[in-house]
C-alpha positions as CSV (number, residue, x, y, z in Angstrom):
1,M,-5.6,-2.4,-15.6
2,M,-6.9,-4.6,-13.7
3,N,-10.5,-3.4,-11.5
4,P,-8.7,-3.5,-8.2
5,G,-10.5,-3.6,-5.4
6,L,-10.5,-2.9,-1.4
7,D,-9.9,-6.5,0.0
8,D,-7.5,-6.8,-3.8
9,F,-5.5,-4.1,-1.2
10,A,-6.0,-5.7,2.0
11,Q,-4.6,-9.3,0.3
12,K,-1.4,-7.4,-1.0
13,L,-0.7,-5.7,2.1
14,T,-0.2,-9.7,3.9
15,S,3.4,-8.8,2.3
16,I,4.3,-6.2,4.8
17,G,2.8,-7.9,7.6
18,H,-0.9,-9.1,9.4
19,V,-4.1,-6.8,8.2
20,D,-7.8,-6.6,9.4
21,R,-10.0,-4.2,7.5
22,I,-11.9,-2.1,10.3
23,S,-14.2,-0.3,8.0
24,E,-15.2,-0.2,4.3
25,T,-12.1,2.5,3.8
26,S,-9.6,1.5,6.8
27,F,-7.2,-1.9,8.1
28,A,-5.1,-1.8,10.8
29,V,-1.6,-3.2,9.5
30,R,1.2,-4.2,11.8
31,T,4.0,-4.6,9.8
32,A,6.6,-7.6,10.5
33,D,9.4,-6.1,11.2
34,P,11.7,-8.5,13.8
35,V,13.5,-5.5,15.2
36,L,10.9,-2.9,15.6
37,P,7.6,-3.9,14.4
38,R,4.9,-1.1,13.8
39,S,0.7,-0.4,13.1
40,A,-0.9,1.5,11.5
41,I,-3.7,2.4,10.1
42,V,-4.0,2.6,6.3
43,E,-7.1,4.3,4.6
44,T,-8.0,4.7,1.4
45,T,-11.3,4.6,-0.9
46,Q,-12.0,2.6,-4.2
47,A,-11.5,5.8,-6.2
48,D,-8.4,6.7,-4.8
49,L,-6.7,3.5,-5.4
50,E,-7.4,2.8,-8.6
51,L,-6.0,6.2,-9.5
52,R,-2.8,5.8,-7.5
53,L,-2.5,2.2,-9.2
54,T,-3.4,4.0,-12.8
55,D,-0.8,5.8,-11.8
56,L,2.0,3.7,-10.6
57,V,1.7,1.2,-13.4
58,G,1.7,4.3,-16.0
59,G,5.8,4.4,-14.7
60,H,6.7,1.0,-15.9
61,P,6.8,-0.8,-12.4
62,E,7.7,-3.8,-13.1
63,Q,11.6,-2.7,-14.7
64,I,12.3,-2.4,-11.3
65,W,11.9,-6.2,-10.7
66,G,13.3,-6.9,-13.6
67,Q,11.2,-10.4,-13.2
68,P,10.2,-12.2,-16.7
69,G,6.9,-12.1,-16.8
70,L,5.5,-9.5,-14.1
71,T,2.7,-7.5,-15.3
72,S,2.9,-3.5,-14.8
73,D,-0.6,-4.2,-12.5
74,E,1.5,-7.2,-10.6
75,A,4.5,-4.8,-10.0
76,A,2.3,-1.5,-10.0
77,W,0.9,-3.8,-6.0
78,R,3.9,-4.4,-5.1
79,L,5.4,-1.1,-5.7
80,L,2.3,-0.3,-3.8
81,A,3.0,-2.0,-0.8
82,V,6.5,-0.9,-0.8
83,H,5.8,2.9,-0.8
84,V,3.0,1.8,2.7
85,E,6.1,0.4,4.8
86,E,8.1,2.9,4.2
87,T,6.0,5.3,4.7
88,I,4.6,3.4,8.5
89,D,8.3,3.0,9.2
90,C,8.5,6.8,8.7
91,M,6.5,7.5,10.5
92,D,7.2,9.6,13.7
93,E,4.9,7.8,16.8
94,D,3.5,4.3,15.9
95,G,-0.5,4.3,15.3
96,Q,-0.6,7.0,12.6
97,T,-2.6,6.6,10.3
98,V,-1.6,6.6,6.5
99,V,-3.6,7.9,3.7
100,I,-2.8,6.0,0.2
101,L,-4.5,9.5,-2.3
102,A,-4.4,9.3,-5.7
103,G,-1.2,11.4,-5.9
104,G,0.9,9.3,-3.4
105,V,1.4,7.6,0.4
106,S,1.7,10.0,3.0
107,V,0.9,9.9,6.3
108,K,-2.1,11.8,7.7
109,G,-2.0,15.3,8.4
110,K,2.0,15.2,7.1
């Protein structure tokens, strides 16, 4: 397992839209959806990010894409970005906070 960092995470989130780091543990994300772009604050800690990615790697996410040469680490990053994007898409209101914890991704307070 690679040693994931919060800056790496911000870079991976650019696959879903524009990302600005706004604090040590949070990012402002604006999705690139041409029909219904959404904004959210995404929060995590280094420890939760590492635990979430380790959990995803254990499920062999590389099998989802079936792309030759794709490692489980790379696939876990992709899958986490997909989970964040889906959570943003399902928010009740624009601008809510999405939290990445060791056990999953959710809207804060939900």
